[in-house]
BADOTOR-963853 format. One record per residue (C-alpha): residue number from 1; chain; y, z, x. Coordinates in Angstrom, 1 decimal. Each point is the difference from the previous one (the first is absolute). Layout:
<atoms>
resi,chain,yy,zz,xx
NUM,A,Y,Z,X
...
</atoms>
This chain:
<atoms>
resi,chain,yy,zz,xx
1,A,-31.5,-28.0,30.7
2,A,1.7,-3.2,-1.0
3,A,3.8,-0.5,-0.2
4,A,-0.1,0.4,-3.8
5,A,-2.2,3.1,0.2
6,A,2.4,1.6,2.4
7,A,2.9,-0.8,-2.3
8,A,-1.8,1.5,-3.0
9,A,-0.9,3.1,2.0
10,A,3.7,0.6,0.6
11,A,0.7,-0.4,-3.7
12,A,-2.6,2.8,-0.7
13,A,0.9,2.3,2.9
14,A,3.8,0.0,-0.7
15,A,0.0,-0.4,-3.8
16,A,2.5,2.9,-0.2
17,A,2.5,-1.6,2.3
18,A,1.9,-2.2,-2.5
19,A,2.1,-1.8,2.7
20,A,-3.0,-1.0,2.0
21,A,-2.0,-1.1,-3.0
22,A,3.0,-2.1,-1.3
23,A,0.3,-1.7,3.4
24,A,-3.7,-0.7,0.2
25,A,-0.3,-1.4,-3.5
26,A,2.9,-2.3,0.7
27,A,-2.1,-1.8,2.6
28,A,-3.2,0.0,-2.1
29,A,0.0,-3.8,-0.4
30,A,1.4,-0.8,3.4
31,A,-3.1,-0.5,2.1
32,A,1.8,-0.7,3.3
33,A,2.2,3.1,-0.3
34,A,-3.0,2.1,-0.9
35,A,-1.9,-1.4,3.0
36,A,2.8,0.9,2.4
37,A,0.2,3.5,-1.4
38,A,-3.8,0.7,-0.2
39,A,-1.9,-2.2,2.5
40,A,0.3,2.7,2.7
41,A,1.3,3.5,0.6
42,A,3.3,0.5,1.7
43,A,-1.1,0.2,3.6
44,A,0.6,3.1,2.2
45,A,0.2,-0.4,3.7
46,A,1.9,1.2,3.1
47,A,3.3,-1.0,-1.8
48,A,-1.1,1.9,-3.1
49,A,0.4,-1.9,-3.3
50,A,2.7,-2.4,-1.1
51,A,0.3,-2.2,-3.0
52,A,1.8,-1.2,-3.0
53,A,0.7,2.7,-2.6
54,A,-2.0,-0.3,-3.2
55,A,-3.1,0.9,-1.9
56,A,-3.4,-0.9,1.6
57,A,-2.3,0.7,2.9
58,A,1.9,-2.4,2.3
59,A,3.5,1.4,-0.8
60,A,2.1,2.9,1.1
61,A,0.0,2.6,-2.8
62,A,-0.5,3.7,-0.5
63,A,-3.7,-0.3,-0.4
64,A,-0.5,-1.7,3.4
65,A,2.3,2.6,1.6
66,A,-1.9,2.9,-1.5
67,A,-3.4,-1.5,1.0
68,A,1.2,-0.7,3.6
69,A,1.3,3.6,0.1
70,A,-3.3,1.5,-1.1
71,A,-1.6,-2.2,2.6
72,A,2.4,1.4,2.7
73,A,-0.7,3.5,-1.2
74,A,-3.7,-0.5,0.1
75,A,0.2,-1.4,3.5
76,A,2.1,3.0,1.2
77,A,-2.2,2.5,-1.7
78,A,-2.9,-1.1,2.1
79,A,1.6,2.5,2.3
80,A,1.3,2.7,-2.4
81,A,1.7,2.2,2.5
82,A,2.1,-2.9,1.3
83,A,0.8,-1.2,-3.5
84,A,1.8,3.3,-0.6
85,A,2.8,-1.3,2.3
86,A,1.0,-2.2,-2.9
87,A,1.6,-3.4,-0.5
88,A,3.7,-0.9,0.2
89,A,1.2,-2.5,-2.7
90,A,3.1,-2.2,0.1
91,A,1.2,-2.9,-2.0
92,A,2.7,-2.7,-0.1
93,A,2.2,-1.5,-2.7
94,A,-2.4,-2.4,-1.5
95,A,-1.2,-0.2,-3.6
96,A,-2.4,2.9,-0.8
97,A,0.3,1.4,3.6
98,A,1.0,3.5,-1.1
99,A,-2.7,0.1,-2.8
100,A,-2.7,-1.2,2.4
101,A,1.0,2.6,2.6
102,A,-0.2,2.8,-2.6
103,A,-3.4,-1.2,-1.2
104,A,-1.2,-0.1,3.7
105,A,1.1,3.6,0.4
106,A,-1.6,1.3,-3.2
107,A,-3.3,-1.8,0.6
108,A,-0.2,1.6,3.5
109,A,0.8,3.4,-1.6
110,A,-2.7,-0.5,-2.6
111,A,-2.4,-0.6,2.9
112,A,1.2,3.2,1.8
113,A,1.9,-1.8,2.7
114,A,3.6,1.3,0.5
115,A,2.8,-2.6,-0.5
116,A,3.5,0.0,1.5
117,A,2.1,-2.2,-2.2
118,A,3.5,-1.1,1.0
119,A,2.8,0.9,-2.4
120,A,1.4,-3.6,0.0
121,A,-0.6,-3.3,1.6
122,A,-0.6,0.0,3.8
123,A,-0.6,-2.6,2.7
124,A,-3.3,-0.7,1.6
125,A,1.1,1.4,3.4
126,A,0.9,3.3,-1.7
127,A,-3.5,0.2,-1.5
128,A,-1.6,-0.7,3.3
129,A,2.1,2.7,1.6
130,A,-0.8,2.4,-2.8
131,A,-3.7,-0.3,0.4
132,A,0.2,1.0,3.6
133,A,2.8,2.6,-0.6
134,A,-1.9,1.8,-2.8
135,A,-3.4,-0.3,1.7
136,A,-1.3,-1.8,-3.0
137,A,-3.4,-1.7,0.0
138,A,1.3,-3.3,-1.6
139,A,3.0,-1.7,-1.6
140,A,0.6,-2.5,-2.8
141,A,3.0,-2.3,-0.6
142,A,0.5,-1.8,-3.2
143,A,1.7,-3.2,1.1
144,A,-0.5,-3.8,0.2
145,A,2.5,-0.2,2.9
146,A,2.0,-3.3,-0.2
147,A,-2.1,-1.7,-2.8
148,A,1.7,-1.3,-3.2
149,A,0.7,2.5,-2.8
150,A,-3.2,-0.7,-1.9
151,A,-2.0,1.6,2.8
152,A,-0.9,3.5,0.9
153,A,-2.4,1.6,2.5
154,A,-1.8,3.1,1.3
155,A,-0.1,0.6,3.8
156,A,-2.1,2.8,1.5
157,A,0.8,1.8,3.3
158,A,-2.2,2.0,2.2
159,A,0.8,3.4,1.6
160,A,1.6,-1.8,3.0
161,A,2.7,-1.4,-2.3
162,A,-1.3,-3.6,0.4
163,A,-1.6,-2.1,-2.8
164,A,-3.7,0.5,-0.1
165,A,-2.2,-2.1,2.2
166,A,-3.1,-2.1,-1.0
167,A,-2.4,2.9,0.2
168,A,2.0,2.3,-2.3
169,A,0.8,-2.9,-2.4
170,A,-3.7,-0.8,-0.3
171,A,-0.8,3.7,-0.7
172,A,2.7,0.2,-2.7
173,A,-1.2,-3.3,-1.5
174,A,-3.6,1.2,-0.1
175,A,1.1,3.0,-2.2
176,A,2.3,-2.1,-2.1
177,A,-2.8,-2.4,-0.9
178,A,-2.2,2.9,-1.1
179,A,2.8,1.3,-2.3
180,A,0.4,-0.9,-3.6
181,A,3.5,-0.4,-1.4
182,A,-0.8,2.4,-2.8
183,A,-1.0,2.7,2.6
184,A,3.6,0.3,1.3
185,A,1.7,3.1,-1.4
186,A,3.6,1.3,0.5
187,A,0.7,3.7,0.3
188,A,2.8,1.2,-2.2
189,A,3.2,0.0,2.1
190,A,1.0,3.6,-0.7
191,A,-3.5,1.2,0.6
192,A,0.0,-1.8,3.4
193,A,3.3,1.7,0.9
194,A,-1.2,3.4,-1.2
195,A,-3.2,-0.3,2.1
196,A,2.0,-1.0,3.1
197,A,-1.9,-3.3,0.2
198,A,3.2,-2.0,-0.7
199,A,3.0,0.5,2.3
200,A,3.2,-1.9,-0.5
201,A,1.7,-0.7,3.4
202,A,3.4,-1.4,1.1
203,A,2.7,0.3,2.6
204,A,-0.7,3.6,1.1
205,A,-3.8,-0.6,0.5
206,A,0.2,-3.5,1.6
207,A,3.2,-2.1,0.1
208,A,2.3,2.3,2.0
209,A,-2.6,0.2,2.8
210,A,-0.7,-3.7,-0.1
211,A,3.7,-0.9,0.4
212,A,0.4,2.4,2.9
213,A,-3.0,-1.6,1.7
214,A,1.2,-3.5,-0.5
215,A,3.3,0.9,1.6
216,A,-1.9,0.9,3.2
217,A,-1.0,-3.6,0.3
218,A,3.4,-1.1,1.1
219,A,-0.2,-1.4,3.6
220,A,3.7,0.6,0.7
221,A,1.7,2.4,-2.6
222,A,3.2,-0.1,2.0
223,A,0.3,-3.7,-0.7
224,A,-0.1,0.6,-3.8
225,A,2.7,2.6,0.4
226,A,2.3,-2.2,2.0
227,A,-0.5,-3.3,-1.7
228,A,-1.3,1.0,-3.4
229,A,3.4,0.1,-1.6
230,A,0.6,-3.7,0.8
231,A,-3.3,-1.1,-1.6
232,A,0.3,-1.3,-3.6
233,A,-3.3,-0.1,-1.8
234,A,-0.9,-1.4,-3.4
235,A,-3.2,1.5,-1.4
236,A,-2.1,-1.0,-3.0
237,A,-3.1,2.1,-1.0
238,A,-1.0,-2.9,-2.4
239,A,-0.3,2.5,-2.8
240,A,-2.6,2.0,1.9
241,A,-0.7,3.3,1.7
242,A,2.0,-0.5,3.2
243,A,3.3,0.7,-1.6
244,A,0.1,3.8,0.7
245,A,-1.8,0.4,3.4
246,A,1.6,-3.1,1.7
247,A,3.6,1.0,-1.1
248,A,-0.6,3.6,0.9
249,A,-1.4,-0.9,3.5
250,A,2.9,-2.4,0.7
251,A,2.6,2.6,-1.0
252,A,-1.6,2.8,2.0
253,A,-0.1,-2.1,3.2
254,A,3.8,-0.7,-0.4
255,A,0.1,-3.4,-1.7
256,A,2.5,0.5,-2.7
257,A,0.9,-3.7,-0.7
258,A,-2.9,-0.8,-2.3
259,A,0.7,-2.0,-3.1
260,A,-2.9,-0.1,-2.5
261,A,-0.6,-2.9,-2.4
262,A,0.7,1.8,-3.2
263,A,-1.9,-2.5,-2.2
264,A,-3.2,0.8,2.0
265,A,0.6,3.7,0.7
266,A,-1.9,1.6,-2.8
267,A,-3.7,-0.2,-0.8
268,A,-0.8,-2.9,-2.2
269,A,-3.7,-0.8,-0.7
270,A,0.9,-3.6,-1.1
271,A,2.0,-0.7,3.2
272,A,2.3,-1.8,-2.3
273,A,2.5,-1.2,2.6
274,A,-2.5,-1.9,2.2
275,A,-3.0,-2.3,-0.4
276,A,-2.3,2.2,2.2
277,A,0.9,3.3,1.8
278,A,-0.9,-1.3,3.4
279,A,2.3,0.3,3.0
280,A,-1.7,-3.1,1.4
281,A,1.5,-2.1,-2.8
282,A,3.5,-1.3,0.6
283,A,0.7,0.1,-3.7
284,A,-0.2,3.8,0.1
285,A,3.3,0.1,2.1
286,A,2.3,-1.9,-2.3
287,A,1.9,3.1,-1.2
288,A,-0.1,1.5,3.5
289,A,1.6,-3.0,1.5
290,A,2.8,0.1,-2.6
291,A,0.6,3.7,0.7
292,A,-0.1,-0.6,3.8
293,A,2.8,-2.5,-0.3
294,A,2.1,2.6,-1.9
295,A,-0.5,2.8,2.5
296,A,-0.2,-2.2,3.2
297,A,-3.5,1.3,0.8
298,A,-1.7,-0.5,3.4
299,A,-3.5,0.4,-1.3
300,A,-2.0,0.0,-3.3
301,A,-3.0,2.2,-0.6
302,A,-2.5,-0.5,-2.9
303,A,-3.1,2.2,-0.7
304,A,-2.8,-0.9,-2.4
305,A,-0.9,2.3,-2.9
306,A,-2.2,2.3,2.0
307,A,2.3,-0.1,3.0
308,A,-2.6,-0.7,2.6
309,A,1.6,-3.4,0.9
310,A,3.5,-0.7,1.3
311,A,1.7,-3.4,-0.2
312,A,3.1,-0.6,2.1
313,A,2.8,-2.7,-0.1
314,A,2.6,-0.2,2.8
315,A,3.0,-2.1,0.9
316,A,0.4,-2.4,2.9
317,A,3.2,-0.4,2.0
318,A,1.4,-2.5,-2.6
319,A,-0.5,2.4,-2.9
320,A,-3.1,-1.8,-1.4
321,A,-2.8,2.2,-1.4
322,A,-3.6,-0.3,1.2
323,A,-2.9,1.6,-1.8
324,A,-2.3,1.2,2.9
325,A,-3.7,-0.4,-0.1
326,A,-2.3,3.0,0.4
327,A,-1.0,-1.3,3.4
328,A,3.6,-0.2,1.1
329,A,0.8,3.5,-1.2
330,A,-3.2,1.3,1.6
331,A,0.7,-1.6,3.4
332,A,3.6,1.1,0.1
333,A,-1.0,3.6,-0.7
334,A,-2.9,-0.1,2.5
335,A,2.3,-1.4,2.7
336,A,2.7,2.6,-0.8
337,A,-2.5,2.9,0.2
338,A,-1.6,-1.2,3.2
339,A,3.3,-0.9,1.8
340,A,1.7,3.2,-1.1
341,A,-2.8,2.2,1.2
342,A,-0.3,-1.9,3.3
343,A,3.8,0.3,0.6
344,A,-0.2,3.8,-0.7
345,A,-3.0,0.3,2.3
346,A,-2.1,1.1,-3.0
347,A,-2.4,-2.9,-0.4
348,A,-3.5,1.5,0.2
349,A,-2.5,-1.7,2.3
350,A,-2.6,0.2,-2.8
351,A,2.4,-1.4,-2.6
352,A,-1.5,-2.2,-2.7
353,A,1.1,-2.2,-2.9
354,A,-2.2,-1.2,-2.9
355,A,0.3,-3.1,-2.2
356,A,-2.1,-1.9,-2.4
357,A,-1.8,-3.2,1.1
358,A,2.2,-2.1,-2.3
359,A,3.3,1.3,1.6
360,A,1.8,-1.9,2.6
361,A,-1.3,-0.4,3.6
362,A,3.6,0.6,1.2
363,A,-0.8,3.7,-0.2
364,A,-2.7,-0.5,2.6
365,A,2.5,-1.6,2.4
366,A,2.5,2.8,-0.5
367,A,-2.6,2.7,0.6
368,A,-1.3,-1.8,3.1
369,A,3.5,-0.1,1.5
370,A,0.3,3.8,-0.3
371,A,-3.5,0.8,1.2
372,A,-0.9,1.4,-3.5
373,A,-3.4,-0.6,-1.6
374,A,-0.2,-1.8,-3.3
375,A,-2.9,0.3,-2.4
376,A,-0.7,-2.3,-3.0
377,A,-1.6,1.0,-3.3
378,A,-1.0,-1.6,-3.2
379,A,2.6,-0.5,-2.7
380,A,0.7,3.3,-1.8
381,A,2.1,2.9,1.5
382,A,-3.0,2.3,-0.4
383,A,-1.4,-1.6,3.1
384,A,3.1,0.8,1.9
385,A,-0.2,3.6,-1.3
386,A,-3.6,0.1,1.2
387,A,1.1,-1.2,3.5
388,A,2.6,2.8,0.2
389,A,-2.7,2.5,-0.8
390,A,-2.2,-1.4,2.7
391,A,2.7,0.2,2.5
392,A,0.6,3.7,-0.9
393,A,-3.8,0.8,0.0
394,A,-0.7,-1.6,3.3
395,A,3.4,0.9,1.7
396,A,0.0,-3.4,1.7
397,A,3.1,-1.6,-1.4
398,A,3.4,1.1,-1.4
399,A,0.9,-1.8,-3.2
400,A,3.5,-1.5,0.1
401,A,0.2,-2.6,-2.8
402,A,-2.1,-1.9,-2.6
403,A,0.9,-2.8,-2.3
404,A,-1.3,-2.7,-2.3
405,A,1.7,-3.4,-0.7
406,A,0.3,1.0,-3.7
407,A,3.0,2.3,0.7
408,A,-2.0,3.1,0.9
409,A,1.2,2.2,3.0
410,A,-0.8,3.4,1.4
411,A,1.0,2.0,3.1
412,A,-1.3,3.4,-1.0
413,A,-3.4,1.7,0.0
414,A,0.8,2.5,-2.8
415,A,-0.2,-2.9,-2.5
416,A,-3.0,-2.4,0.0
417,A,1.3,-2.9,-2.1
418,A,2.9,-2.3,0.3
419,A,3.3,1.8,-0.5
420,A,3.1,-1.6,-1.4
421,A,2.0,3.2,0.6
422,A,-1.0,0.1,3.7
423,A,0.8,-3.7,0.3
424,A,3.4,0.5,-1.5
425,A,0.8,2.5,2.8
426,A,-1.2,-2.3,2.7
427,A,1.8,-3.1,-1.2
428,A,3.2,2.0,-0.4
429,A,-0.2,1.2,3.5
430,A,-0.6,-3.6,1.4
431,A,3.0,-1.2,-2.0
432,A,2.1,2.8,1.6
433,A,-1.3,-0.9,3.4
434,A,1.0,-3.6,-0.5
435,A,3.5,1.0,-1.2
436,A,0.4,2.1,3.1
437,A,-0.8,-3.1,2.1
438,A,2.3,-2.2,-2.0
439,A,-2.7,-2.3,-1.3
440,A,-1.6,-0.5,-3.4
441,A,-3.6,1.0,-1.1
442,A,-0.6,-3.7,-0.3
443,A,1.1,-0.5,3.6
444,A,-2.6,2.6,1.1
445,A,-2.8,-2.0,-1.6
446,A,1.2,-3.2,1.8
447,A,0.0,1.9,3.3
448,A,-3.6,1.0,-0.5
449,A,-1.0,-3.6,-0.8
450,A,1.8,-1.2,3.0
451,A,-1.8,2.4,2.2
452,A,-3.5,-0.3,-1.4
453,A,-0.1,-3.5,-1.7
454,A,0.6,-0.9,-3.6
455,A,-2.6,1.0,-2.6
456,A,-0.1,-1.5,-3.4
457,A,-2.3,1.8,-2.4
458,A,-0.7,-1.1,-3.5
459,A,-2.1,1.2,-3.0
460,A,-1.3,-2.5,-2.6
461,A,-1.5,1.6,-3.1
462,A,-2.0,-1.8,-2.7
463,A,-0.5,1.9,-3.3
464,A,-3.5,-0.4,-1.5
465,A,-0.2,2.3,-3.0
466,A,-3.0,1.1,-2.1
467,A,-3.7,-0.5,0.4
468,A,0.4,-3.7,0.9
469,A,2.5,0.9,2.7
470,A,-2.3,2.6,1.5
471,A,-2.8,-2.7,0.2
472,A,2.4,-2.5,1.5
473,A,1.1,2.5,2.8
474,A,-3.6,0.6,0.8
475,A,-0.6,-3.7,0.2
476,A,2.9,-0.6,2.4
477,A,-1.1,2.8,2.4
478,A,-3.6,-1.2,-0.2
479,A,0.9,-3.6,0.8
480,A,2.2,1.0,2.9
481,A,-2.8,2.0,1.4
482,A,-2.5,-2.8,-0.4
483,A,2.4,-2.6,1.5
484,A,2.7,1.6,2.1
485,A,2.7,-2.4,1.1
486,A,-0.1,-1.4,3.5
487,A,3.8,-0.4,0.0
488,A,3.0,0.9,-2.1
489,A,3.2,-2.2,0.1
490,A,-1.3,-1.6,3.2
491,A,-0.5,3.4,1.7
492,A,-3.6,0.7,1.2
493,A,-1.7,3.0,-1.5
494,A,-1.0,1.9,3.1
495,A,-1.8,2.9,-1.7
496,A,-1.0,1.2,-3.5
497,A,0.0,3.6,-1.1
498,A,-2.2,0.7,-3.1
499,A,0.7,3.6,-0.9
500,A,-2.6,-0.2,-2.8
501,A,-2.6,-0.5,2.6
502,A,1.8,2.0,2.7
503,A,-0.3,-2.8,2.5
504,A,2.5,-2.0,2.1
505,A,-1.4,-3.3,1.2
506,A,1.5,-1.9,3.0
507,A,-1.8,-3.0,1.6
508,A,-3.2,1.0,-1.8
509,A,0.1,3.6,1.4
510,A,0.1,2.8,-2.5
511,A,1.7,3.4,0.5
512,A,0.7,2.9,-2.4
513,A,3.5,0.1,-1.6
514,A,-0.1,3.8,0.3
515,A,1.5,0.4,-3.5
516,A,-1.5,0.9,-3.4
517,A,-1.6,-2.6,-2.2
518,A,2.5,-1.9,-2.1
519,A,0.2,-3.4,-1.7
520,A,2.4,-1.5,2.5
521,A,-0.1,-3.2,2.2
522,A,2.3,-0.3,3.0
523,A,0.3,-3.3,1.9
524,A,1.4,0.4,3.5
525,A,1.8,-3.2,1.1
526,A,1.4,-1.3,3.3
527,A,3.0,1.6,1.6
528,A,-0.2,3.3,-1.8
529,A,0.4,-1.4,-3.5
530,A,-2.3,1.0,-2.9
531,A,-0.8,-0.3,-3.7
532,A,-1.7,2.8,-2.0
533,A,-1.5,-0.3,-3.5
534,A,-0.7,3.0,-2.3
535,A,-0.3,0.7,-3.7
536,A,2.5,2.7,-1.0
537,A,-1.5,3.4,-0.7
538,A,2.6,0.9,-2.6
539,A,0.9,-3.2,-1.8
540,A,-1.8,-3.2,-1.2
541,A,1.1,-2.0,3.0
542,A,-1.3,-1.6,3.1
543,A,2.4,0.2,3.0
544,A,0.6,-2.2,3.0
545,A,1.7,1.7,3.0
546,A,1.6,-2.3,2.6
547,A,1.1,0.9,3.5
548,A,1.9,-2.7,1.9
549,A,1.8,0.5,3.3
550,A,2.1,-2.2,2.2
551,A,2.9,0.2,2.5
552,A,2.6,-0.7,-2.7
553,A,0.6,0.6,-3.7
554,A,-0.1,-3.7,-1.1
555,A,-3.3,-0.7,1.8
556,A,-1.6,3.1,-1.4
557,A,1.1,-0.6,-3.5
558,A,-1.2,-3.7,0.0
559,A,-3.4,1.3,1.3
560,A,-0.2,2.7,-2.6
561,A,0.7,-2.5,-2.8
562,A,-2.7,-2.3,1.4
563,A,-2.5,2.9,0.1
564,A,0.9,1.0,-3.5
565,A,-0.6,-3.4,-1.4
566,A,-3.2,-0.6,1.9
567,A,-1.3,3.5,-1.0
568,A,0.7,-0.6,-3.7
569,A,-2.2,-3.1,0.2
570,A,-2.8,2.2,1.4
571,A,0.0,1.8,-3.4
572,A,-0.8,-3.2,-1.8
</atoms>
């Protein structure tokens, strides 16, 4: 069908929905807007669906949510007995999240699949835990993570509590594509409750057990008891789902000096105090810095709307604040876990850490110094979750810690996605350990750099929206494959990893990458430096990841800047 035919089909199919029809008729003469909404369907993949809210095939709306859910139900019902285990559904504070979550539940019920719907907004890690805890077959979270307010999304989890992998995503997509929008029916809510297909869940069924399990992740609980009263924390949930579980966890481990940014405490789908609800964005901390000055805080925490990411700001010895990168937080936590376990004589011989390929190589150096194996995965925490399951199935490694540079951290096996609550516990404990030693958290980072070398990691994103942007991203990746650079910023390219082909090429010799197929190019450079290029799986962006290392900070930062500029030129 043509773009215009798709548009007119929606006008017919949803003629009774006055809001949708009004929105669609308003773009009837805007060919560019019509094209963007109807040139393709909103894609479903391992990260689920994510897009701008609005009417149309290529927008997040109740009709795409219902169709995706019927596709999920159809996929699960290929094994009817397993489907009886049901699906857990959570949602964050975004526009339409609660409505989309209820629609998800009632479509599942109409298909005969039991639904466990949370009674209020919940973080991603609680959903991941709940799927495993309730022995459900799958999970769904309505969220667009840290995207701007005009976005929402739909993420699907498997029975292991991790986001679905490529095989399951393809199976769900197959059913979605064979499903008409008009075939998606909702069961009446009261009928679903009366039949026992819809179950409303909350603290008693899930949260209480989750918090108790997170508390067991403390490496040195005594440290929290002795130093916790001296630690002053400022916390902002950035209007999201972290407010209740993070504050509850901190209180229950004995950290009572927690000041919450009142303007960002309550759910707000417009995220009206910030440009984007992203803990990677320095602008998100403006109110937190102001409060920190008032209460003389040592550390600032910020979680994104679905509370799977944690951002951290710390003071140096002169009282200046520093917003830490995800790589810095990950390496401090990794070093703390390994050094504490070694000191206590509890570091397992088969211990293992996991990180994404675009996260800092400093982690590799840290693991090597402790005799701990480190594994690398593609970007996406689901791959770290898969690795955890492999360790448990084979019994060959003990999982200790996993992280991604994008502020995602995990030290448990009972959750299989990044966990902002878990990370809050660990960062608090490191802060207490530093206080006990009479140093700052920032000092600890500098000690690690002094021991292992300085690593400057950068991410450069280029936004390429719409159909033209998608075409441009494909052109960039195609050109780089056809003519890979011989050098970048004067550093020789020593090997090229093409994850789409699954091949690493060095001196003309090809070897398998050992990772799943993905549209990613990774250029290994001299002296352990590298540049990685990948289109985002959740946003209309192409991203450059830079890893520069040197003996000192100034040298590493100069090299990083040179690599950034040279890599940007590759895109043109």
